[in-house]
Wavefront OBJ file of the C-alpha trace (Angstrom):
o trace
v -13.757 55.622 35.558
v -11.978 52.457 36.819
v -13.615 50.695 39.692
v -11.975 50.228 43.044
v -10.154 47.027 43.766
v -11.585 45.149 46.698
v -9.392 45.132 49.839
v -9.675 42.523 52.535
v -10.303 43.491 56.151
v -6.981 44.646 57.703
v -7.786 43.090 61.023
v -6.941 39.638 59.799
v -3.824 37.896 61.031
v -0.569 37.873 59.160
v -1.303 34.491 57.575
v -4.541 35.996 56.332
v -3.106 39.349 55.344
v -4.733 40.615 52.191
v -2.662 40.761 49.086
v -3.479 42.796 46.035
v -1.997 42.502 42.610
v -1.054 46.078 41.798
v 0.463 47.574 38.685
v 1.662 51.097 38.014
v -1.645 51.816 36.349
v -3.604 50.598 39.365
v -1.623 52.894 41.675
v -3.496 55.873 40.331
v -6.739 54.044 40.871
v -5.901 53.463 44.537
v -4.970 57.113 45.143
v -8.130 58.377 43.583
v -10.149 55.992 45.686
v -8.273 57.029 48.850
v -7.347 53.507 49.675
v -3.636 53.515 49.093
v -2.699 54.038 52.740
v -5.301 51.610 54.011
v -3.287 48.583 53.067
v -1.424 47.083 56.036
v 2.294 46.735 55.898
v 3.941 43.381 55.503
v 7.576 42.494 55.762
v 7.539 38.813 54.761
v 7.623 37.832 51.137
v 4.455 37.189 49.220
v 3.510 33.576 48.757
v 5.574 30.466 48.961
v 8.704 30.226 46.875
v 7.725 26.765 45.799
v 4.462 28.002 44.310
v 3.939 28.303 40.597
v 5.381 31.550 39.115
v 1.907 32.759 38.173
v 0.738 32.745 41.810
v 3.895 34.540 42.921
v 3.152 37.368 40.503
v -0.352 37.767 41.905
v 0.431 37.615 45.632
v 2.120 40.952 46.423
v 2.366 42.663 49.791
v 1.585 46.291 50.431
v 5.209 47.034 51.245
v 6.355 45.717 47.901
v 3.760 47.778 46.144
v 4.958 50.945 47.855
v 8.509 50.485 46.586
v 7.501 49.684 43.066
v 4.426 51.763 42.308
v 4.895 54.637 39.947
v 2.004 56.878 39.094
v 1.132 56.761 35.445
v -1.985 57.791 33.682
v -4.027 55.135 32.011
v -4.089 55.676 28.293
v -5.899 52.982 26.278
v -3.984 52.104 23.163
v -5.645 51.096 19.927
v -4.695 47.790 18.278
v -1.498 47.755 16.327
v -2.034 48.316 12.657
v -0.477 45.835 10.236
v 2.690 46.982 8.618
v 2.472 47.084 4.867
v 5.893 45.928 3.767
v 4.930 45.324 0.148
v 2.299 46.212 -2.348
v -0.745 44.058 -1.826
v -3.314 43.008 -4.339
v -6.899 44.172 -4.009
v -7.931 40.883 -2.433
v -5.165 41.056 0.187
v -5.999 44.699 1.017
v -9.634 43.832 1.504
v -8.799 40.874 3.688
v -6.472 42.868 5.913
v -9.013 45.739 6.146
v -11.722 43.356 7.283
v -9.399 41.734 9.785
v -8.392 45.120 11.307
v -11.991 46.232 11.466
v -12.984 43.077 13.281
v -10.183 43.514 15.811
v -11.216 47.125 16.536
v -14.889 46.310 16.883
v -14.157 43.486 19.290
v -12.612 45.950 21.802
v -15.821 47.886 22.183
v -18.576 45.384 21.495
v -18.898 42.951 24.419
v -21.319 40.791 22.473
v -18.978 40.370 19.516
v -18.369 36.683 18.873
v -16.866 36.776 15.395
v -13.164 36.603 14.793
v -11.043 37.113 11.749
v -8.859 34.202 12.765
v -11.552 32.062 14.259
v -9.375 31.118 17.226
v -10.790 33.386 20.013
v -14.518 33.347 20.694
v -16.493 34.611 23.707
v -18.322 31.770 25.433
v -20.555 33.855 27.744
v -22.536 37.030 27.121
v -21.835 38.544 30.561
v -18.992 41.077 30.732
v -15.769 39.975 32.340
v -14.976 40.973 35.873
v -11.845 42.125 37.687
v -10.776 39.477 40.121
v -8.588 40.365 43.076
v -6.919 37.435 44.723
v -6.840 37.524 48.482
v -4.169 35.890 50.539
v -6.538 33.187 51.682
v -7.206 32.152 48.121
v -10.682 33.704 47.800
v -11.738 35.589 44.693
v -13.704 38.809 44.743
v -15.201 39.771 41.379
v -15.689 43.341 40.210
v -17.101 44.677 36.991
v -14.544 45.416 34.372
v -14.492 46.539 30.794
v -14.533 43.877 28.130
v -11.111 42.551 27.178
v -12.139 40.188 24.442
v -9.765 41.126 21.676
v -10.413 38.722 18.882
v -7.335 39.495 16.835
v -4.216 37.404 17.154
v -2.239 40.575 16.550
v -2.871 41.566 20.168
v -1.032 38.574 21.524
v 2.567 39.618 22.216
v 5.607 37.698 21.160
v 6.931 35.090 23.577
v 10.038 37.130 24.180
v 7.949 40.019 25.597
v 6.429 37.925 28.345
v 8.072 37.417 31.670
v 11.465 38.742 30.628
v 11.532 41.726 32.984
v 14.075 41.608 35.765
v 12.105 44.037 37.995
v 10.096 42.630 40.897
v 6.602 41.641 39.838
v 4.471 44.714 40.409
v 2.038 44.813 37.526
v -1.639 44.453 38.058
v -2.565 41.120 36.475
v -6.154 40.534 35.611
v -7.669 37.094 35.111
v -10.712 37.063 32.843
v -13.529 34.857 34.130
v -13.745 32.905 30.893
v -11.102 32.184 28.329
v -12.313 32.814 24.843
v -10.137 30.263 23.088
v -9.519 26.590 23.586
v -5.836 27.185 23.111
v -5.729 29.851 25.884
v -7.294 27.486 28.411
v -3.971 25.734 28.643
v -2.172 28.890 29.724
v -1.593 29.418 33.440
v -1.880 33.178 33.369
v -3.080 36.065 31.267
v -1.796 39.638 31.640
v -4.046 42.494 30.612
v -2.988 45.996 29.742
v -6.531 47.453 29.395
v -6.656 46.948 25.638
v -4.339 43.965 25.094
v -4.127 40.370 26.175
v -0.832 39.691 27.919
v 0.352 36.171 28.516
v 2.336 35.586 31.675
v 5.457 33.465 31.674
v 4.718 29.776 31.888
v 7.195 27.333 33.369
v 6.591 23.608 32.993
v 6.251 21.703 36.269
v 8.467 18.896 34.970
v 11.502 18.782 32.749
v 10.693 18.382 29.070
v 11.728 15.075 27.446
v 14.808 15.235 25.228
v 14.161 15.762 21.525
v 14.756 12.811 19.218
v 17.597 13.296 16.805
v 15.574 11.848 13.933
v 12.983 14.487 13.094
v 11.319 12.459 10.352
v 7.712 11.629 11.174
v 6.759 8.181 12.362
v 4.694 7.517 9.243
v 7.603 8.274 6.937
v 9.973 6.140 8.955
v 7.701 3.110 8.787
v 6.526 3.454 5.177
v 8.309 0.853 3.036
v 10.654 0.189 5.968
v 12.764 3.299 5.402
v 14.829 2.674 8.525
v 15.714 -1.036 8.857
v 16.517 -0.582 12.548
v 13.106 0.832 13.414
v 11.817 -1.571 16.059
v 8.122 -0.850 15.633
v 8.103 -1.342 11.855
v 6.183 -4.632 11.889
v 3.642 -3.235 14.350
v 2.888 -0.218 12.185
v 2.775 -2.158 8.923
v 0.198 -4.497 10.412
v -1.992 -1.722 11.822
v -1.838 0.656 8.846
v -2.768 -0.002 5.268
v -0.546 1.004 2.430
v -1.310 4.195 0.599
v -2.884 3.742 -2.875
v -0.837 4.458 -5.938
v -0.306 8.140 -6.608
v 0.889 9.551 -9.883
v 2.954 12.582 -9.004
v 5.338 14.430 -11.224
v 8.948 14.929 -10.261
v 8.232 18.548 -9.408
v 5.535 17.684 -6.903
v 7.632 14.916 -5.422
v 10.540 17.291 -4.940
v 8.324 19.750 -3.081
v 7.099 17.018 -0.753
v 10.494 15.704 0.297
v 11.531 15.593 3.916
v 15.016 15.041 5.186
v 16.270 12.762 7.905
v 18.350 14.442 10.634
v 17.786 17.807 8.864
v 20.229 16.778 6.151
v 19.804 17.058 2.423
v 22.028 14.050 1.835
v 19.273 11.519 2.582
v 16.079 12.837 1.064
v 13.024 10.651 1.403
v 9.828 11.073 -0.607
v 6.556 10.952 1.282
v 4.638 9.896 -1.813
v 6.847 7.420 -3.690
v 6.083 3.746 -3.153
v 9.595 2.731 -4.119
v 11.862 1.568 -1.336
v 14.606 4.137 -0.628
v 18.143 2.829 -1.102
v 20.829 4.032 1.292
v 24.022 5.129 -0.358
v 26.098 3.211 2.190
v 24.512 -0.041 1.008
v 25.415 0.747 -2.589
v 28.979 1.606 -1.571
v 29.526 -1.516 0.513
v 28.454 -4.144 -1.996
v 28.022 -4.853 -5.690
v 24.483 -4.630 -7.025
v 24.846 -7.922 -8.880
v 26.320 -9.930 -6.009
v 24.649 -10.367 -2.677
v 23.953 -12.820 0.075
v 20.633 -14.410 0.874
v 19.606 -11.968 3.589
v 21.729 -8.953 2.661
v 20.006 -5.593 2.854
v 19.211 -4.429 -0.651
v 19.847 -7.786 -2.339
v 17.866 -7.932 -5.564
v 16.560 -11.430 -4.912
v 16.821 -11.237 -1.125
v 14.239 -11.493 1.609
v 13.466 -7.756 1.700
v 12.474 -7.586 -1.951
v 10.526 -10.835 -1.732
v 8.548 -9.622 1.277
v 7.855 -6.350 -0.454
v 6.192 -8.004 -3.459
v 4.886 -11.166 -1.782
v 4.165 -10.542 1.917
v 2.847 -14.091 2.343
v 5.538 -15.590 0.095
v 3.038 -17.111 -2.365
v 3.030 -16.638 -6.124
v -0.189 -16.844 -8.134
v 0.331 -19.199 -11.100
v -1.857 -20.073 -14.090
v -0.931 -23.240 -16.014
v -2.917 -24.381 -19.049
v -2.739 -26.931 -21.844
v -4.667 -27.080 -25.106
v -4.518 -29.292 -28.143
v -5.486 -26.963 -31.004
v -5.830 -29.812 -33.562
v -3.844 -27.694 -36.007
v -6.775 -25.360 -36.612
v -5.902 -22.062 -38.266
v -8.913 -20.341 -36.773
v -8.439 -18.965 -33.284
v -11.263 -18.165 -30.868
v -12.624 -14.637 -31.065
v -12.301 -14.189 -27.313
v -9.854 -15.822 -24.907
v -11.167 -14.139 -21.758
v -13.009 -17.224 -20.514
v -9.823 -19.225 -20.953
v -7.176 -16.911 -19.466
v -9.419 -14.915 -17.120
v -11.894 -17.417 -15.649
v -14.812 -15.990 -13.724
v -14.026 -18.147 -10.673
v -10.894 -16.092 -9.984
v -11.424 -12.581 -8.630
v -7.872 -11.499 -9.423
v -5.458 -12.213 -12.223
v -2.404 -14.355 -11.527
v 1.214 -13.277 -11.298
v 2.443 -15.703 -13.956
v 0.821 -17.407 -16.950
v 2.324 -20.504 -18.592
v 0.547 -22.037 -21.586
v 1.444 -25.176 -23.489
v -0.031 -25.977 -26.904
v -0.023 -29.267 -28.815
v -0.733 -29.423 -32.528
v -0.549 -25.649 -32.535
v -1.891 -23.357 -35.219
v 0.238 -22.592 -38.237
v 0.675 -18.933 -37.256
v 2.420 -19.139 -33.909
v 3.060 -15.396 -33.773
v -0.627 -14.642 -34.117
v -1.334 -16.930 -31.170
v 1.159 -15.067 -28.999
v -0.262 -11.693 -30.042
v -3.707 -12.858 -29.020
v -2.385 -13.896 -25.631
v -0.694 -10.510 -25.125
v -3.837 -8.714 -26.235
v -5.993 -10.637 -23.745
v -3.666 -10.230 -20.753
v -3.143 -6.526 -21.435
v -0.315 -4.090 -20.688
v 0.308 -5.377 -17.168
v 2.004 -8.491 -18.556
v 5.006 -9.132 -20.766
v 6.115 -12.330 -22.452
v 9.186 -13.524 -20.610
v 9.920 -16.370 -23.005
v 8.489 -18.399 -25.858
v 9.737 -21.712 -27.286
v 8.597 -24.230 -29.856
v 9.353 -27.793 -30.847
v 7.572 -28.519 -34.092
v 3.907 -27.918 -33.306
v 4.554 -27.885 -29.547
v 4.430 -24.292 -28.236
v 5.048 -22.844 -24.818
v 4.593 -19.218 -23.774
v 5.503 -17.703 -20.386
v 3.917 -14.385 -19.402
v 4.699 -12.553 -16.185
v 3.660 -9.312 -14.595
v 5.977 -6.596 -15.796
v 6.855 -5.580 -12.217
v 8.331 -9.026 -11.540
v 10.502 -9.440 -14.612
v 13.618 -8.188 -12.794
v 13.585 -11.123 -10.383
v 13.898 -13.829 -13.070
v 17.046 -15.568 -14.125
v 17.900 -16.348 -17.695
v 15.339 -18.671 -19.261
v 16.565 -21.975 -20.677
v 14.745 -24.607 -22.696
v 15.271 -28.130 -23.984
v 13.315 -30.476 -26.269
v 12.972 -34.174 -26.928
v 11.240 -36.094 -29.718
v 9.503 -39.313 -28.769
v 8.707 -40.528 -32.307
v 10.959 -43.052 -33.992
v 11.353 -40.689 -36.930
v 12.772 -37.621 -35.209
v 12.092 -35.335 -38.170
v 8.355 -35.543 -37.484
v 7.956 -33.350 -34.437
v 4.303 -33.886 -33.585
v 4.986 -36.039 -30.519
v 7.522 -35.157 -27.880
v 8.211 -32.769 -24.989
v 9.354 -29.201 -24.509
v 10.849 -28.004 -21.234
v 11.406 -24.408 -20.055
v 13.203 -23.571 -16.812
v 14.271 -20.474 -14.863
v 14.719 -19.269 -11.319
v 12.361 -16.755 -9.746
v 13.905 -15.144 -6.635
v 15.393 -18.237 -4.965
v 12.919 -20.813 -6.303
v 13.642 -22.795 -9.471
v 10.769 -23.659 -11.829
v 10.493 -26.304 -14.548
v 7.569 -26.346 -16.975
v 7.148 -29.289 -19.355
v 4.491 -29.632 -22.029
v 4.191 -32.994 -23.787
v 2.246 -34.814 -26.424
v 2.432 -38.561 -25.847
v 1.537 -41.430 -28.140
v -2.178 -41.684 -28.955
v -4.369 -44.815 -28.983
v -6.579 -46.490 -26.406
v -4.340 -49.506 -25.890
v -0.914 -47.894 -26.143
v -0.311 -47.312 -22.430
v 3.180 -48.819 -22.530
v 4.206 -46.454 -25.331
v 3.125 -43.514 -23.262
v 5.163 -44.800 -20.328
v 8.210 -44.946 -22.606
v 7.560 -41.353 -23.718
v 7.628 -40.292 -20.077
v 10.874 -42.134 -19.324
v 12.599 -40.730 -22.379
v 11.528 -37.200 -21.479
v 12.887 -37.164 -17.909
v 16.236 -38.496 -19.121
v 16.699 -36.487 -22.319
v 15.797 -32.979 -21.148
v 19.103 -31.286 -20.364
v 18.121 -28.649 -17.826
v 19.377 -26.551 -16.174
v 22.321 -25.437 -18.287
v 23.886 -22.182 -17.025
v 21.581 -21.340 -14.121
v 22.851 -23.145 -11.001
v 20.754 -25.715 -9.218
v 19.229 -24.317 -6.035
v 19.689 -27.643 -4.214
v 22.194 -29.918 -5.998
v 22.287 -32.432 -3.124
v 18.749 -33.588 -3.979
v 19.295 -33.757 -7.746
v 19.642 -36.778 -9.990
v 21.189 -36.974 -13.414
v 18.578 -39.538 -14.462
v 15.540 -37.401 -13.724
v 15.249 -33.798 -14.819
v 12.340 -33.168 -12.431
v 14.613 -33.773 -9.411
v 16.776 -30.773 -10.278
v 14.110 -28.101 -9.652
v 12.115 -26.880 -6.679
v 8.733 -26.650 -8.424
v 7.786 -28.734 -11.478
v 4.611 -28.485 -13.574
v 3.999 -31.063 -16.289
v 1.023 -30.512 -18.575
v -0.098 -31.516 -22.025
v -2.013 -34.076 -24.046
v -0.903 -37.282 -22.331
v -3.466 -39.289 -24.326
v -4.453 -41.551 -21.426
v -7.991 -42.808 -21.966
v -10.984 -44.135 -20.049
v -11.324 -47.908 -20.166
v -14.596 -49.716 -20.651
v -15.659 -48.533 -24.062
v -17.854 -45.757 -25.408
v -21.170 -47.175 -24.225
v -20.039 -47.636 -20.628
v -18.584 -44.148 -20.404
v -21.631 -42.507 -21.959
v -23.954 -44.309 -19.556
v -22.024 -42.814 -16.619
v -22.028 -39.360 -18.223
v -25.799 -39.459 -18.640
v -26.193 -39.846 -14.889
v -26.654 -36.782 -12.695
v -23.039 -36.576 -11.619
v -23.215 -33.019 -10.123
v -19.500 -32.584 -10.736
v -18.698 -35.801 -8.877
v -16.529 -37.700 -11.326
v -15.280 -40.380 -8.955
v -17.214 -43.185 -10.688
v -15.925 -42.077 -14.076
v -12.324 -41.736 -12.883
v -12.250 -45.334 -11.760
v -11.709 -46.183 -15.445
v -8.917 -43.614 -15.988
v -5.638 -45.096 -17.180
v -3.397 -42.340 -15.844
v -4.675 -42.557 -12.278
v -4.062 -46.311 -12.269
v -0.493 -45.915 -13.571
v 0.311 -43.165 -11.084
v -0.842 -45.361 -8.223
v 1.495 -48.093 -9.478
v 4.392 -45.606 -9.600
v 5.192 -46.326 -13.225
v 4.746 -42.704 -14.333
v 4.976 -39.230 -12.831
v 6.748 -40.385 -9.668
v 6.287 -37.868 -6.882
v 3.686 -35.898 -8.863
v 0.183 -35.074 -7.761
v -2.959 -33.952 -9.513
v -5.773 -31.812 -8.198
v -9.263 -33.279 -7.918
v -11.124 -33.433 -11.203
v -14.587 -31.876 -11.230
v -15.090 -31.353 -14.960
v -16.208 -33.485 -17.856
v -13.744 -35.255 -20.194
v -11.923 -32.802 -22.457
v -11.730 -35.163 -25.475
v -13.147 -35.815 -28.068
v -15.724 -33.217 -29.186
v -17.215 -32.342 -32.511
v -15.662 -29.034 -33.580
v -17.960 -26.151 -32.738
v -20.347 -28.349 -30.729
v -20.772 -29.679 -27.190
v -21.328 -33.278 -28.321
v -18.651 -35.952 -28.203
v -17.288 -37.648 -31.324
v -20.131 -38.493 -33.669
v -17.941 -39.764 -36.524
v -17.612 -43.382 -37.546
v -14.648 -43.891 -35.180
v -16.827 -43.130 -32.117
v -13.845 -42.376 -29.868
v -14.392 -42.782 -26.161
v -14.599 -39.504 -24.171
v -11.438 -39.263 -22.053
v -9.342 -37.016 -19.819
v -6.410 -36.778 -22.206
v -5.420 -33.231 -21.233
v -3.943 -33.020 -17.726
v -1.871 -30.842 -15.378
v 0.275 -32.495 -12.689
v 2.755 -30.885 -10.266
v 5.636 -31.758 -7.974
v 7.703 -29.856 -5.362
v 10.823 -30.541 -3.348
v 9.323 -29.165 -0.161
v 6.019 -30.563 1.009
v 2.956 -28.365 0.470
v 4.858 -25.740 -1.511
v 2.189 -25.978 -4.237
v -1.457 -25.524 -3.382
v -4.087 -26.066 -6.116
v -6.806 -23.427 -6.086
v -8.793 -24.375 -9.196
v -8.623 -27.206 -11.715
v -11.083 -27.076 -14.578
v -11.677 -26.954 -18.322
v -12.967 -24.216 -20.594
v -16.111 -25.471 -22.400
v -16.543 -22.143 -24.206
v -13.564 -22.757 -26.524
v -14.944 -24.958 -29.306
v -12.538 -24.450 -32.212
v -10.835 -27.812 -31.553
v -11.844 -31.350 -30.653
v -10.097 -30.750 -27.288
v -11.224 -28.417 -24.547
v -8.511 -26.342 -22.862
v -7.645 -27.459 -19.327
v -6.142 -25.070 -16.778
v -5.099 -24.950 -13.157
v -4.713 -22.094 -10.686
v -2.025 -22.580 -8.061
v -0.400 -20.868 -5.115
v 3.340 -21.554 -5.083
v 5.699 -20.882 -2.189
v 8.616 -18.654 -3.221
v 11.819 -18.277 -1.210
v 14.563 -15.633 -1.320
v 17.690 -16.302 -3.291
v 21.115 -14.983 -4.226
v 21.438 -12.445 -7.005
v 24.766 -13.804 -8.239
v 22.987 -16.010 -10.789
v 22.652 -15.118 -14.496
v 19.761 -12.668 -14.565
v 17.382 -11.928 -17.418
v 17.860 -8.222 -16.577
v 14.341 -7.267 -17.614
v 14.481 -8.894 -21.035
v 11.134 -9.521 -22.736
v 9.551 -9.507 -26.179
v 9.089 -5.772 -26.752
v 7.705 -6.076 -30.291
v 5.044 -8.502 -29.156
v 4.111 -6.190 -26.296
v 3.548 -3.243 -28.648
v 1.598 -5.330 -31.149
v -0.652 -6.730 -28.447
v -1.415 -3.289 -27.011
v -2.175 -1.848 -30.447
v -4.464 -4.769 -31.212
v -6.214 -4.284 -27.890
v -6.823 -0.586 -28.590
v -8.070 -1.216 -32.133
v -10.517 -3.854 -30.919
v -11.881 -1.489 -28.326
v -12.378 1.218 -30.935
v -14.172 -1.272 -33.160
v -16.519 -2.177 -30.328
v -17.324 1.475 -29.668
v -17.959 2.092 -33.355
v -20.225 -0.952 -33.541
v -22.267 0.351 -30.596
v -22.614 3.741 -32.276
v -23.751 2.128 -35.514
v -26.246 0.001 -33.619
v -27.726 3.012 -31.867
v -27.922 5.004 -35.092
v -29.656 2.120 -36.898
v -32.354 2.034 -34.226
v -33.334 5.648 -34.920
v -35.965 5.998 -37.619
v -37.396 9.138 -39.172
v -41.004 9.776 -40.088
v -41.512 11.917 -43.184
l 1 2 3 4 5 6 7 8 9 10 11 12 13 14 15 16 17 18 19 20 21 22 23 24 25 26 27 28 29 30 31 32 33 34 35 36 37 38 39 40 41 42 43 44 45 46 47 48 49 50 51 52 53 54 55 56 57 58 59 60 61 62 63 64 65 66 67 68 69 70 71 72 73 74 75 76 77 78 79 80 81 82 83 84 85 86 87 88 89 90 91 92 93 94 95 96 97 98 99 100 101 102 103 104 105 106 107 108 109 110 111 112 113 114 115 116 117 118 119 120 121 122 123 124 125 126 127 128 129 130 131 132 133 134 135 136 137 138 139 140 141 142 143 144 145 146 147 148 149 150 151 152 153 154 155 156 157 158 159 160 161 162 163 164 165 166 167 168 169 170 171 172 173 174 175 176 177 178 179 180 181 182 183 184 185 186 187 188 189 190 191 192 193 194 195 196 197 198 199 200 201 202 203 204 205 206 207 208 209 210 211 212 213 214 215 216 217 218 219 220 221 222 223 224 225 226 227 228 229 230 231 232 233 234 235 236 237 238 239 240 241 242 243 244 245 246 247 248 249 250 251 252 253 254 255 256 257 258 259 260 261 262 263 264 265 266 267 268 269 270 271 272 273 274 275 276 277 278 279 280 281 282 283 284 285 286 287 288 289 290 291 292 293 294 295 296 297 298 299 300 301 302 303 304 305 306 307 308 309 310 311 312 313 314 315 316 317 318 319 320 321 322 323 324 325 326 327 328 329 330 331 332 333 334 335 336 337 338 339 340 341 342 343 344 345 346 347 348 349 350 351 352 353 354 355 356 357 358 359 360 361 362 363 364 365 366 367 368 369 370 371 372 373 374 375 376 377 378 379 380 381 382 383 384 385 386 387 388 389 390 391 392 393 394 395 396 397 398 399 400 401 402 403 404 405 406 407 408 409 410 411 412 413 414 415 416 417 418 419 420 421 422 423 424 425 426 427 428 429 430 431 432 433 434 435 436 437 438 439 440 441 442 443 444 445 446 447 448 449 450 451 452 453 454 455 456 457 458 459 460 461 462 463 464 465 466 467 468 469 470 471 472 473 474 475 476 477 478 479 480 481 482 483 484 485 486 487 488 489 490 491 492 493 494 495 496 497 498 499 500 501 502 503 504 505 506 507 508 509 510 511 512 513 514 515 516 517 518 519 520 521 522 523 524 525 526 527 528 529 530 531 532 533 534 535 536 537 538 539 540 541 542 543 544 545 546 547 548 549 550 551 552 553 554 555 556 557 558 559 560 561 562 563 564 565 566 567 568 569 570 571 572 573 574 575 576 577 578 579 580 581 582 583 584 585 586 587 588 589 590 591 592 593 594 595 596 597 598 599 600 601 602 603 604 605 606 607 608 609 610 611 612 613 614 615 616 617 618 619 620 621 622 623 624 625 626 627 628 629 630 631 632 633 634 635 636 637 638 639 640 641 642 643 644 645 646 647 648 649 650 651 652 653 654 655 656 657
């Protein structure tokens, strides 16, 4: 039997006149309780018109209730059963049966806290009460049956709430506690004895206008999808890039979102490639662009994408092989020094008195660097070799590679002494790499100076690739026609003072401080005079002389000639702009002992600038055959190592008969 609603004392003034929230169902309750005629009449409207719609529905006068009440019997209705529109599998039938059972049990069990959806849960164990709102704002609780329906099926559709045009006359019940965090945000809940009814909610303020671009903020800022997005730099600095993801085309297609709800500009949420707008492709040629044009192949956008700080990691090395046919078993210590945590973006190696099998040397380099690198170019001048390897991702930003040679011997047919130059443009920065082998001999400094002068005048570079800054170029010096120049090789400059004096200094505890030894270096003296390598610099030397060793040993020349240990192998650099080249490491590789020279290498950070893509491009050209041979050799070596480990383990197992 429904309990009686509490009625305020009728003797109160009009401003304190009691107001009850009455529905057609509650009319019967009032008649049975004999209280229907006890409500005082009221002619003024209920509540203030400026109040929230929920309060206006609750504050009803007795006069309004008389006009609107219709006697209806209260008939509790069971929860709506799910409509089976198709044939379900056994698992789906069981799931729906459990969900329906849970919804039915929650209507009768006040202590039920489980929910099939997990969204509505009872916070308190006490039963809910019927609250009648008086005109003065006080609340009078009464016991009421539990209304905690835990099924989301009981929540009506939004179109069923608050759409009635009749005056508000339904009895609206406010449960003391809301059983879901999502329902706490609602301003009213309508109950129809066995169902939760949500009253119409009107926002106090006007909603902000919807943005036309419905793409999420993350997608708009990833890889700078929208160039006009003002907060792009802020988001790229505060959020890290997503790691590489290998997704098939099918998965990518299912994860596409569209900008402005259009299928004409699909954007992948997983691809790390920068989307290209069709209007940019229509408005300009792919092979011709300005310095800062959007989508330019060598422009600022592409440069920033690959080099956010604008610096290229460069490895430059020189090694006099002494014509040995035997190559080291492992080149890791040479190309991948332990001092560097990461590999470099570009590797340039110059060889003097190279091995007879040049192809085998290049295969070994490809095998050591692995599949992430390709050989951009390789050139030779007699026994002078130069190989340029670059990360395969960066090969599209290189111009055509050009080379030139010069022989410094009187008899030009003997190509053991001379220079080999290789040049190309990377983005908007031009590079020149020269490897040389100058005249040998302790006292032949003047001959080496002539070799230098002949080299800078005879190298005819660049040829077809335009000069990036022709106003600072000179026809008498090839090094003035490029932005970044690296000159490395066996320059054959020695240490003065004789073998005994040099050895006495080497026997001291130098602790990598070679300043006393370098005071006798011929090259440093000539560079200070300005007679050679004008404008070039050299990083500080903190390694022992690279020449001349006994092959396979760490001792210097023990033959009858007793050659003086010297820094014959050097790497010097020059740039048009100050501080464009920063030396990171300058050292030798003492682990390579197949020659009387130790390899010398340098790690550099080089400033790269954007350029114009109207220059002759290499278009991704590289030595494909070498790449495949190097990868196959790498795999076969790894299999041999694994087999050797298996054989070693099997040989350690012995049987006892």
